[in-house]
C-alpha positions in Angstrom: 19.7 -4.7 16.3 20.4 -4.3 12.6 17.5 -5.2 9.9 18.7 -6.0 6.1 15.5 -5.2 4.2 14.5 -5.8 0.4 10.9 -4.3 -1.4 9.9 -4.3 -4.3 9.5 -1.5 -7.1 5.8 -1.8 -6.5 5.5 -1.8 -3.0 8.1 1.8 -3.0 5.9 3.5 -5.6 2.8 2.6 -3.4 3.6 2.9 -0.1 7.6 5.2 -0.2 6.2 7.8 2.0 4.3 5.1 4.7 8.2 3.1 4.9 10.1 6.2 5.3 7.8 7.1 8.6 8.2 3.5 9.5 12.6 3.1 8.9 12.4 6.4 10.4 10.7 5.7 13.8 12.2 2.5 14.3 15.5 4.5 13.7 14.5 7.0 16.4 12.4 5.0 18.7 13.3 2.0 18.6 17.0 1.7 18.2 16.9 -0.7 15.4 19.2 0.5 12.2 17.5 -0.4 9.3 19.7 -1.1 5.4 17.8 -1.1 2.8 18.9 -3.7 -0.5 18.6 -2.1 -4.2 19.3 -3.8 -7.1 22.4 -2.1 -9.0 20.0 -0.9 -12.2 16.5 0.9 -10.8 13.9 3.2 -13.2 14.2 6.0 -13.5 11.4 7.5 -11.3 13.1 5.7 -8.5 16.6 6.6 -8.5 15.6 9.1 -5.8 15.9 6.6 -3.5 19.3 6.1 -3.6 19.0 9.5 -1.8 16.7 9.5 1.1 17.5 5.6 1.3 13.3 5.3 2.0 14.8 6.7 6.2 17.4 3.4 6.0 20.8 4.5 7.4 23.0 3.0 4.4 21.9 0.9 0.9 23.2 -2.4 0.3 24.0 -2.8 -3.9 22.7 -6.6 -4.7 24.4 -8.8 -7.5 21.8 -9.6 -10.5 20.2 -12.2 -9.5 18.9 -15.7 -11.4 19.1 -19.4 -10.4 20.2 -20.9 -7.1 23.1 -20.8 -6.9 23.1 -17.0 -8.2 21.0 -16.3 -5.8 23.2 -17.4 -3.0 26.3 -15.5 -4.8 23.8 -12.6 -4.2 23.4 -13.4 -0.7 27.3 -14.1 0.4 28.0 -10.2 -1.2 25.0 -8.7 0.9 26.5 -10.1 4.0 29.8 -9.5 3.2 29.1 -5.8 3.2 27.6 -5.8 6.4 30.4 -8.0 8.3 31.4 -5.5 10.5 27.8 -5.0 11.4 26.1 -8.5 10.5 21.7 -8.2 10.3 19.7 -10.0 13.1 16.8 -9.9 10.5 16.0 -10.0 7.3 12.7 -8.2 6.1 10.9 -8.7 2.9 8.8 -6.1 1.8 6.3 -7.7 -1.1 7.2 -11.2 -2.9 9.2 -9.8 -5.5 12.6 -10.3 -3.8 11.7 -12.9 -1.6 14.7 -15.7 -3.3 17.3 -13.0 -2.6 15.8 -12.4 0.6 15.1 -16.4 1.7 19.0 -16.6 -0.1 20.6 -14.5 2.5 18.5 -15.1 5.3 20.0 -18.3 4.9 23.5 -17.4 4.2 23.2 -15.0 7.5 21.3 -17.6 9.3 19.2 -15.7 11.1 14.6 -15.0 10.4 13.0 -13.5 7.5 9.7 -11.2 8.0 7.7 -11.4 4.9 5.3 -8.3 4.8 2.4 -8.9 1.8 0.2 -6.7 0.3 -2.8 -8.9 -1.6 -4.7 -12.0 -2.1 -2.1 -13.4 -4.4 1.2 -12.5 -2.1 -0.5 -14.7 0.6 -0.7 -17.9 -1.8 3.1 -17.8 -1.8 2.9 -18.4 2.4 3.9 -22.2 3.4 5.4 -23.9 6.2 8.4 -25.4 4.6 10.0 -22.2 4.2 11.6 -22.6 7.7 13.5 -19.4 8.1 9.8 -17.3 8.0 9.8 -15.7 11.6 6.9 -13.7 10.5 4.2 -13.6 7.6 2.9 -9.9 8.4 -0.2 -8.7 6.8 -1.8 -4.6 6.1 -4.6 -5.4 7.4 -7.1 -8.4 8.5 -8.7 -10.6 6.0 -5.4 -10.7 4.5 -4.1 -12.0 7.6 -6.9 -14.2 7.6 -6.0 -15.9 4.4 -2.7 -16.5 5.3 -3.7 -18.3 9.0 -5.7 -20.6 6.3 -2.0 -21.2 4.9 0.6 -21.4 8.1 -1.5 -21.5 11.6 -1.6 -18.4 13.6 1.6 -18.5 15.7 3.6 -16.9 12.8 0.9 -14.6 11.0 0.3 -11.0 12.6 -1.9 -8.1 11.2 -0.5 -4.7 11.3 -2.1 -1.6 9.5 -0.1 1.2 7.4 0.6 4.2 9.8 -0.5 7.2 8.0 0.3 10.8 9.4 -3.0 12.6 10.3 -4.2 16.3 8.9 -5.9 18.2 10.3 -7.1 20.7 7.9 -11.0 19.7 7.0 -11.3 19.5 3.0 -12.5 22.2 1.2 -15.5 22.8 0.0 -16.3 21.8 -3.4 -15.5 24.8 -6.4 -16.9 25.6 -9.4 -15.2 22.6 -11.3 -15.0 19.4 -8.9 -12.5 16.9 -9.1 -12.4 13.4 -9.4 -9.6 11.1 -9.3 -10.6 7.0 -10.3 -7.8 4.1 -9.5 -6.5 1.7 -11.6 -9.5 1.1 -14.6 -7.4 -2.0 -15.4 -9.6 -4.0 -13.4 -13.0 -6.1 -13.7 -14.5 -5.0 -16.9 -18.0 -4.9 -16.4 -17.0 -2.8 -13.1 -15.4 -0.7 -15.0 -17.8 -0.3 -18.6 -20.9 0.6 -15.5 -18.8 3.3 -13.4 -18.0 4.8 -17.5 -20.9 4.8 -18.0 -22.5 6.3 -14.6 -20.0 9.1 -15.2 -21.3 9.9 -18.9 -24.9 10.3 -16.6 -23.3 12.6 -14.3 -21.3 14.3 -16.5 -24.3 15.0 -18.5 -25.8 16.6 -15.2 -22.0 18.5 -13.6 -20.6 19.3 -17.3 -17.5 21.0 -15.5 -16.4 18.2 -13.8 -12.8 17.5 -14.3 -11.2 14.1 -14.0 -7.7 12.2 -13.4 -7.6 8.6 -14.7 -5.4 6.1 -14.2 -5.1 3.6 -16.7 -2.4 1.5 -17.2 -0.2 0.9 -20.1 -0.6 -2.5 -20.5 -4.4 -3.3 -19.5 -6.5 -0.1 -19.3 -6.8 0.2 -23.5 -10.5 -1.0 -23.1 -11.0 1.6 -20.5 -9.8 3.6 -22.2 -12.1 2.7 -25.5 -15.3 3.0 -23.4 -14.5 6.8 -22.4 -13.7 7.3 -25.9 -17.1 5.9 -26.7 -19.0 7.4 -24.4 -17.5 11.5 -25.1 -15.7 11.3 -21.7 -12.2 12.1 -23.2 -12.9 16.3 -23.5 -12.9 15.9 -19.6 -10.3 13.4 -18.5 -6.7 13.6 -18.2 -5.0 10.2 -18.0 -2.1 9.1 -16.2 -0.6 5.3 -16.1 0.8 5.7 -12.5 -0.9 7.5 -10.5 1.3 7.3 -7.4 4.0 9.3 -10.0 1.7 12.4 -8.8 -0.5 10.8 -5.5 -0.1 14.4 -3.9 -2.6 15.4 -6.7 -4.7 12.3 -6.5 -5.5 12.3 -2.7 -6.3 16.4 -3.1 -9.3 15.4 -5.5 -12.8 16.2 -4.0 -13.6 12.4 -4.4 -12.0 9.3 -5.2 -13.2 6.5 -7.2 -12.2 3.0 -6.3 -13.5 1.0 -9.6 -11.2 -2.1 -9.0 -12.6 -4.9 -6.8 -8.8 -6.6 -6.6 -7.3 -6.4 -2.9 -4.6 -4.0 -4.0 -3.3 -2.3 -0.6 -2.8 1.0 -1.5 -1.8 3.1 1.1 -2.6 6.2 -1.8 -6.4 5.0 -0.5 -5.4 5.7 3.0 -3.5 9.0 3.0 -6.8 10.2 0.7 -8.9 9.4 3.3 -7.0 11.2 6.1 -7.5 14.4 4.5 -11.4 13.9 4.7 -11.5 12.8 1.2 -14.7 11.0 -0.3 -14.7 7.6 -1.2 -16.7 6.1 -3.6 -15.6 2.1 -4.5 -16.7 -1.2 -5.7 -16.4 -4.2 -2.8 -13.3 -5.0 -1.6 -13.7 -7.9 0.7 -9.8 -7.4 1.6 -10.1 -4.0 2.9 -11.2 -3.5 6.4 -11.1 0.2 5.9 -13.8 0.9 3.1 -16.7 0.6 5.5 -19.9 1.2 3.3 -21.8 4.7 4.8 -18.7 5.4 7.8 -15.7 5.4 5.5 -16.4 5.4 1.9 -19.8 4.7 0.0 -20.1 1.5 -0.9 -21.3 0.4 -4.7 -22.6 -3.2 -4.4 -24.7 -3.3 -7.1 -22.5 -2.0 -10.4 -24.5 -0.7 -12.6 -24.4 2.8 -14.5 -27.3 4.3 -12.4 -25.9 3.3 -8.8 -22.3 4.7 -10.0 -23.9 8.0 -10.6 -26.4 8.3 -8.0 -23.4 7.6 -5.5 -21.8 10.5 -7.1 -24.4 12.7 -7.9 -25.2 12.3 -4.4 -21.8 13.4 -3.0 -20.8 16.2 -5.4 -24.1 17.8 -5.2 -24.9 17.6 -1.2 -22.6 18.7 0.7 -23.5 17.3 3.4 -22.9 13.7 2.6 -19.6 14.0 1.0 -18.3 16.0 4.3 -20.2 13.4 6.6 -17.7 10.4 4.9 -15.0 12.5 5.0 -15.0 13.4 8.3 -15.7 9.8 9.0 -12.6 9.0 6.8 -10.1 11.4 8.8 -11.8 9.6 12.5 -11.1 5.7 10.3 -7.7 6.9 9.9 -6.6 9.0 13.3 -7.6 5.7 14.9 -7.0 2.5 13.5 -3.3 4.2 11.2 -1.6 5.9 13.8 2.1 6.0 12.9 3.6 5.7 16.3 1.7 3.0 16.9 2.7 1.1 13.5 6.2 1.5 14.7 5.4 0.2 17.9 3.6 -3.0 16.4 7.4 -3.5 14.4 10.0 -3.0 16.5 8.0 -5.4 19.1 7.7 -8.0 16.0 10.9 -7.3 14.9 12.2 -8.0 18.3 10.7 -10.5 18.9 11.5 -12.7 15.9 15.4 -11.7 16.5 15.5 -13.8 19.6 13.3 -16.3 18.5 10.0 -16.2 19.9 6.6 -16.5 17.7 4.4 -13.3 17.7 2.0 -13.5 20.2 5.4 -12.2 21.9 6.5 -12.9 26.0 8.3 -10.0 26.4 6.8 -6.4 26.3 8.9 -3.7 23.9 9.7 -0.2 25.0 10.6 2.6 22.8 14.5 3.9 23.0 14.0 6.3 25.8 16.2 9.8 24.4 
Protein backbone atom coordinates (compact mmCIF):
# COMPACT_ATOMS: atom_id res chain seq x y z
CA UNK A 1 0.00 0.00 0.00
CA UNK A 2 1.26 3.46 -0.94
CA UNK A 3 0.04 6.70 0.70
CA UNK A 4 0.72 10.21 -0.62
CA UNK A 5 0.96 12.67 2.28
CA UNK A 6 0.30 16.41 2.28
CA UNK A 7 1.19 18.18 5.55
CA UNK A 8 1.00 21.79 6.69
CA UNK A 9 4.26 23.49 7.74
CA UNK A 10 2.62 24.32 11.08
CA UNK A 11 1.93 20.63 11.67
CA UNK A 12 5.52 19.75 10.78
CA UNK A 13 6.67 22.21 13.44
CA UNK A 14 4.12 21.26 16.08
CA UNK A 15 3.97 17.50 15.60
CA UNK A 16 7.02 16.56 13.54
CA UNK A 17 8.39 13.97 16.01
CA UNK A 18 4.97 12.30 16.31
CA UNK A 19 4.44 12.09 12.55
CA UNK A 20 7.98 10.87 11.96
CA UNK A 21 7.46 8.04 14.46
CA UNK A 22 4.11 7.21 12.86
CA UNK A 23 5.38 6.99 9.27
CA UNK A 24 8.37 4.91 10.37
CA UNK A 25 6.12 2.44 12.19
CA UNK A 26 3.60 2.26 9.35
CA UNK A 27 6.26 1.09 6.91
CA UNK A 28 8.22 -1.09 9.33
CA UNK A 29 5.32 -2.82 11.08
CA UNK A 30 2.48 -2.60 8.57
CA UNK A 31 4.08 -2.43 5.13
CA UNK A 32 2.44 0.93 4.36
CA UNK A 33 4.79 3.02 2.25
CA UNK A 34 4.50 6.79 2.10
CA UNK A 35 5.57 9.67 -0.12
CA UNK A 36 5.77 13.11 1.47
CA UNK A 37 4.59 16.01 -0.70
CA UNK A 38 6.55 19.21 -0.08
CA UNK A 39 6.45 22.60 -1.83
CA UNK A 40 9.41 23.65 -3.93
CA UNK A 41 10.39 26.15 -1.25
CA UNK A 42 10.21 25.48 2.47
CA UNK A 43 10.85 27.98 5.28
CA UNK A 44 14.46 27.98 6.43
CA UNK A 45 13.70 26.19 9.71
CA UNK A 46 12.04 23.31 7.83
CA UNK A 47 14.86 22.62 5.36
CA UNK A 48 15.99 19.46 7.27
CA UNK A 49 12.67 17.85 6.32
CA UNK A 50 14.07 17.33 2.82
CA UNK A 51 16.67 15.02 4.40
CA UNK A 52 14.77 13.07 7.08
CA UNK A 53 11.44 13.19 5.14
CA UNK A 54 9.50 12.72 8.42
CA UNK A 55 10.13 9.02 8.03
CA UNK A 56 8.53 8.81 4.58
CA UNK A 57 10.11 6.70 1.86
CA UNK A 58 10.60 9.59 -0.55
CA UNK A 59 9.74 13.22 -1.20
CA UNK A 60 7.56 14.54 -4.02
CA UNK A 61 7.92 18.15 -5.12
CA UNK A 62 4.61 19.99 -5.42
CA UNK A 63 4.48 22.68 -8.13
CA UNK A 64 3.15 26.11 -7.13
CA UNK A 65 -0.60 26.09 -6.54
CA UNK A 66 -3.30 28.64 -7.31
CA UNK A 67 -6.69 28.63 -9.08
CA UNK A 68 -8.44 25.33 -9.80
CA UNK A 69 -6.79 24.83 -13.19
CA UNK A 70 -3.35 25.36 -11.61
CA UNK A 71 -4.21 22.81 -8.89
CA UNK A 72 -5.25 20.34 -11.57
CA UNK A 73 -1.91 20.80 -13.30
CA UNK A 74 -0.12 20.31 -9.97
CA UNK A 75 -2.12 17.12 -9.37
CA UNK A 76 -1.10 15.79 -12.78
CA UNK A 77 2.54 16.58 -12.01
CA UNK A 78 2.38 14.73 -8.68
CA UNK A 79 0.67 11.75 -10.26
CA UNK A 80 3.39 11.55 -12.90
CA UNK A 81 6.02 11.37 -10.15
CA UNK A 82 4.47 8.15 -8.81
CA UNK A 83 3.27 6.62 -12.09
CA UNK A 84 5.33 3.46 -11.49
CA UNK A 85 3.93 3.06 -7.98
CA UNK A 86 0.54 4.83 -7.90
CA UNK A 87 -0.77 5.98 -4.54
CA UNK A 88 -3.74 4.05 -3.13
CA UNK A 89 -4.74 6.94 -0.91
CA UNK A 90 -4.02 10.60 -0.15
CA UNK A 91 -3.53 11.72 3.47
CA UNK A 92 -3.84 15.42 4.29
CA UNK A 93 -2.49 16.40 7.73
CA UNK A 94 -3.87 19.83 8.56
CA UNK A 95 -6.03 21.73 6.09
CA UNK A 96 -3.53 24.18 4.60
CA UNK A 97 -2.96 21.94 1.56
CA UNK A 98 -6.48 20.51 1.41
CA UNK A 99 -7.36 21.94 -2.05
CA UNK A 100 -4.21 20.40 -3.53
CA UNK A 101 -4.76 17.10 -1.72
CA UNK A 102 -8.36 16.91 -2.96
CA UNK A 103 -7.34 17.71 -6.52
CA UNK A 104 -4.66 15.00 -6.41
CA UNK A 105 -7.11 12.43 -5.01
CA UNK A 106 -9.58 13.22 -7.80
CA UNK A 107 -6.85 12.89 -10.42
CA UNK A 108 -5.68 9.56 -8.96
CA UNK A 109 -9.31 8.49 -8.41
CA UNK A 110 -8.55 7.47 -4.83
CA UNK A 111 -9.87 8.51 -1.39
CA UNK A 112 -8.42 11.31 0.71
CA UNK A 113 -8.19 11.11 4.52
CA UNK A 114 -8.13 14.47 6.31
CA UNK A 115 -6.51 14.85 9.73
CA UNK A 116 -7.70 17.97 11.58
CA UNK A 117 -5.96 19.48 14.60
CA UNK A 118 -8.12 22.40 15.77
CA UNK A 119 -11.75 23.46 16.04
CA UNK A 120 -11.16 25.87 13.15
CA UNK A 121 -10.06 23.00 10.92
CA UNK A 122 -13.09 20.90 11.84
CA UNK A 123 -15.30 23.57 10.27
CA UNK A 124 -14.17 22.60 6.78
CA UNK A 125 -15.76 19.15 7.17
CA UNK A 126 -18.58 18.80 4.66
CA UNK A 127 -20.64 15.99 3.17
CA UNK A 128 -20.16 17.63 -0.24
CA UNK A 129 -16.51 16.53 -0.36
CA UNK A 130 -17.09 13.30 -2.25
CA UNK A 131 -13.54 11.94 -2.30
CA UNK A 132 -13.14 12.09 1.49
CA UNK A 133 -12.84 8.59 2.92
CA UNK A 134 -12.42 9.66 6.55
CA UNK A 135 -12.05 12.62 8.87
CA UNK A 136 -9.62 12.11 11.76
CA UNK A 137 -9.26 14.10 14.98
CA UNK A 138 -6.71 13.71 17.80
CA UNK A 139 -9.28 14.24 20.58
CA UNK A 140 -12.81 12.97 21.14
CA UNK A 141 -14.23 16.46 21.47
CA UNK A 142 -12.82 17.56 18.12
CA UNK A 143 -14.17 14.34 16.61
CA UNK A 144 -17.61 15.17 18.03
CA UNK A 145 -17.46 18.56 16.32
CA UNK A 146 -16.93 16.87 12.95
CA UNK A 147 -19.57 14.23 13.65
CA UNK A 148 -22.12 17.02 13.95
CA UNK A 149 -21.18 18.11 10.41
CA UNK A 150 -20.67 14.84 8.51
CA UNK A 151 -22.15 12.08 10.69
CA UNK A 152 -20.45 9.27 12.56
CA UNK A 153 -19.51 6.94 9.71
CA UNK A 154 -16.62 9.01 8.35
CA UNK A 155 -15.17 10.29 11.65
CA UNK A 156 -12.54 8.64 13.80
CA UNK A 157 -10.59 9.78 16.86
CA UNK A 158 -6.94 8.69 16.91
CA UNK A 159 -4.96 10.18 19.83
CA UNK A 160 -1.34 11.11 19.02
CA UNK A 161 1.37 8.61 19.86
CA UNK A 162 3.99 9.88 22.31
CA UNK A 163 7.05 7.92 23.39
CA UNK A 164 6.98 7.41 27.18
CA UNK A 165 9.88 8.38 29.40
CA UNK A 166 11.00 6.24 32.30
CA UNK A 167 13.03 8.75 34.29
CA UNK A 168 11.13 10.87 36.85
CA UNK A 169 11.19 14.65 36.74
CA UNK A 170 14.13 16.05 38.73
CA UNK A 171 13.62 18.02 41.91
CA UNK A 172 13.37 21.77 41.49
CA UNK A 173 16.71 23.51 41.96
CA UNK A 174 17.54 26.91 43.40
CA UNK A 175 16.31 28.61 40.21
CA UNK A 176 13.00 27.00 39.15
CA UNK A 177 12.15 27.11 35.45
CA UNK A 178 8.78 27.91 33.92
CA UNK A 179 7.71 27.65 30.27
CA UNK A 180 4.74 29.77 29.18
CA UNK A 181 3.10 28.69 25.93
CA UNK A 182 1.05 30.79 23.51
CA UNK A 183 0.89 34.22 25.13
CA UNK A 184 -1.06 35.42 22.07
CA UNK A 185 -4.39 34.02 23.29
CA UNK A 186 -7.22 35.64 25.23
CA UNK A 187 -5.90 39.06 26.39
CA UNK A 188 -7.85 38.90 29.66
CA UNK A 189 -6.48 35.49 30.61
CA UNK A 190 -2.91 36.34 29.58
CA UNK A 191 -3.12 39.59 31.56
CA UNK A 192 -4.34 37.75 34.65
CA UNK A 193 -1.67 35.04 34.25
CA UNK A 194 1.12 37.62 34.00
CA UNK A 195 -0.26 39.50 37.01
CA UNK A 196 -0.25 36.22 38.92
CA UNK A 197 3.30 35.59 37.76
CA UNK A 198 4.33 38.96 39.18
CA UNK A 199 2.97 37.88 42.56
CA UNK A 200 4.78 34.53 42.35
CA UNK A 201 8.12 36.20 41.53
CA UNK A 202 7.77 38.33 44.65
CA UNK A 203 7.87 35.06 46.62
CA UNK A 204 10.40 33.20 44.41
CA UNK A 205 12.63 35.90 42.87
CA UNK A 206 14.99 33.39 41.21
CA UNK A 207 12.23 32.00 38.97
CA UNK A 208 13.45 31.71 35.37
CA UNK A 209 10.84 32.00 32.62
CA UNK A 210 10.82 31.15 28.92
CA UNK A 211 7.78 32.76 27.29
CA UNK A 212 6.40 32.04 23.82
CA UNK A 213 5.20 35.29 22.23
CA UNK A 214 4.00 35.25 18.64
CA UNK A 215 5.76 37.92 16.59
CA UNK A 216 2.51 39.12 15.02
CA UNK A 217 0.02 38.84 17.89
CA UNK A 218 2.11 38.94 21.04
CA UNK A 219 2.78 42.67 21.38
CA UNK A 220 0.20 43.14 24.14
CA UNK A 221 1.67 40.31 26.20
CA UNK A 222 5.13 41.82 25.82
CA UNK A 223 3.91 45.25 26.95
CA UNK A 224 2.08 43.66 29.88
CA UNK A 225 5.20 41.75 30.95
CA UNK A 226 7.28 44.92 30.63
CA UNK A 227 4.80 46.98 32.66
CA UNK A 228 4.93 44.41 35.47
CA UNK A 229 8.72 44.31 35.57
CA UNK A 230 8.92 40.70 34.42
CA UNK A 231 11.42 41.11 31.61
CA UNK A 232 14.42 40.65 33.91
CA UNK A 233 13.14 37.13 34.56
CA UNK A 234 11.93 36.32 31.04
CA UNK A 235 13.49 34.98 27.86
CA UNK A 236 11.14 35.15 24.89
CA UNK A 237 10.79 32.88 21.88
CA UNK A 238 8.51 33.42 18.89
CA UNK A 239 7.88 29.71 18.34
CA UNK A 240 8.28 27.23 21.18
CA UNK A 241 8.64 24.32 18.75
CA UNK A 242 12.09 25.68 17.81
CA UNK A 243 13.30 24.86 21.35
CA UNK A 244 10.87 22.10 22.24
CA UNK A 245 13.36 20.08 24.28
CA UNK A 246 14.12 23.17 26.38
CA UNK A 247 10.45 24.04 26.87
CA UNK A 248 9.33 20.52 27.72
CA UNK A 249 12.13 20.10 30.28
CA UNK A 250 11.12 23.14 32.35
CA UNK A 251 9.88 22.38 35.86
CA UNK A 252 6.38 23.68 35.12
CA UNK A 253 4.54 24.32 31.84
CA UNK A 254 1.95 27.11 31.89
CA UNK A 255 -0.67 27.30 29.14
CA UNK A 256 -2.84 30.43 29.46
CA UNK A 257 -4.45 29.99 26.04
CA UNK A 258 -8.05 28.72 26.02
CA UNK A 259 -7.78 28.04 22.30
CA UNK A 260 -8.19 24.44 21.11
CA UNK A 261 -4.76 24.18 19.52
CA UNK A 262 -3.56 20.61 19.76
CA UNK A 263 0.13 20.73 20.58
CA UNK A 264 1.90 17.42 21.02
CA UNK A 265 4.66 19.37 22.76
CA UNK A 266 2.36 19.51 25.80
CA UNK A 267 2.00 15.73 25.67
CA UNK A 268 5.79 15.41 25.45
CA UNK A 269 6.08 17.48 28.64
CA UNK A 270 3.44 15.28 30.28
CA UNK A 271 5.38 12.18 29.24
CA UNK A 272 8.41 13.70 30.98
CA UNK A 273 6.37 14.03 34.22
CA UNK A 274 6.27 17.82 34.07
CA UNK A 275 3.47 19.64 35.89
CA UNK A 276 1.02 21.48 33.63
CA UNK A 277 -0.97 24.58 34.61
CA UNK A 278 -3.62 25.54 32.07
CA UNK A 279 -6.62 27.68 31.42
CA UNK A 280 -9.69 25.53 30.61
CA UNK A 281 -9.26 23.96 27.15
CA UNK A 282 -12.46 22.04 26.46
CA UNK A 283 -11.25 20.36 23.27
CA UNK A 284 -8.12 18.85 24.84
CA UNK A 285 -9.08 15.56 26.46
CA UNK A 286 -5.76 15.01 28.19
CA UNK A 287 -5.87 18.11 30.43
CA UNK A 288 -7.80 16.79 33.45
CA UNK A 289 -7.88 18.97 36.54
CA UNK A 290 -6.17 17.37 39.50
CA UNK A 291 -5.08 14.32 37.51
CA UNK A 292 -2.89 15.42 34.61
CA UNK A 293 -2.93 19.20 35.05
CA UNK A 294 -3.94 22.04 37.34
CA UNK A 295 -6.79 23.89 35.60
CA UNK A 296 -7.32 27.55 36.53
CA UNK A 297 -11.07 27.96 35.98
CA UNK A 298 -11.49 31.44 37.44
CA UNK A 299 -8.65 33.25 35.72
CA UNK A 300 -7.81 35.84 38.38
CA UNK A 301 -4.24 36.86 39.20
CA UNK A 302 -4.67 35.36 42.67
CA UNK A 303 -5.72 31.99 41.26
CA UNK A 304 -2.82 31.89 38.81
CA UNK A 305 -0.26 32.83 41.46
CA UNK A 306 -1.80 30.49 44.04
CA UNK A 307 -1.72 27.54 41.66
CA UNK A 308 1.83 28.28 40.55
CA UNK A 309 3.16 28.76 44.08
CA UNK A 310 1.42 25.60 45.25
CA UNK A 311 3.32 23.54 42.68
CA UNK A 312 6.61 25.38 43.18
CA UNK A 313 6.62 25.11 46.97
CA UNK A 314 4.86 21.77 47.46
CA UNK A 315 7.00 19.02 45.87
CA UNK A 316 4.42 16.33 46.61
CA UNK A 317 1.67 18.14 44.71
CA UNK A 318 3.93 18.80 41.74
CA UNK A 319 5.16 15.20 41.72
CA UNK A 320 1.61 13.82 41.87
CA UNK A 321 0.54 15.88 38.84
CA UNK A 322 3.65 14.86 36.93
CA UNK A 323 3.09 11.16 37.64
CA UNK A 324 -0.58 11.47 36.69
CA UNK A 325 0.36 13.15 33.41
CA UNK A 326 3.02 10.55 32.61
CA UNK A 327 0.65 7.68 33.41
CA UNK A 328 -2.01 9.21 31.15
CA UNK A 329 0.39 9.41 28.21
CA UNK A 330 1.53 5.82 28.76
CA UNK A 331 -2.06 4.54 28.87
CA UNK A 332 -3.67 6.63 26.13
CA UNK A 333 -0.88 7.64 23.72
CA UNK A 334 1.07 4.47 23.03
CA UNK A 335 2.95 4.94 19.69
CA UNK A 336 2.41 1.30 18.65
CA UNK A 337 -1.35 1.54 19.19
CA UNK A 338 -1.37 4.91 17.42
CA UNK A 339 0.26 3.34 14.34
CA UNK A 340 -2.06 0.32 14.50
CA UNK A 341 -5.16 2.52 14.49
CA UNK A 342 -3.85 4.51 11.56
CA UNK A 343 -2.94 1.33 9.68
CA UNK A 344 -6.46 -0.01 10.17
CA UNK A 345 -8.00 3.25 9.02
CA UNK A 346 -5.81 3.65 5.94
CA UNK A 347 -6.21 0.02 4.88
CA UNK A 348 -9.97 0.19 5.26
CA UNK A 349 -10.38 3.48 3.42
CA UNK A 350 -8.15 2.35 0.54
CA UNK A 351 -10.51 -0.60 0.06
CA UNK A 352 -13.55 1.66 0.04
CA UNK A 353 -14.67 0.71 3.55
CA UNK A 354 -15.94 3.45 5.85
CA UNK A 355 -15.14 3.37 9.55
CA UNK A 356 -16.00 1.35 11.62
CA UNK A 357 -14.28 -1.33 9.58
CA UNK A 358 -15.47 -4.90 9.27
CA UNK A 359 -11.98 -6.29 8.71
CA UNK A 360 -9.17 -6.62 11.22
CA UNK A 361 -5.65 -5.49 10.44
CA UNK A 362 -2.58 -7.20 11.84
CA UNK A 363 1.04 -6.05 11.85
CA UNK A 364 3.30 -7.27 9.09
CA UNK A 365 5.33 -10.23 10.25
CA UNK A 366 9.11 -9.76 10.18
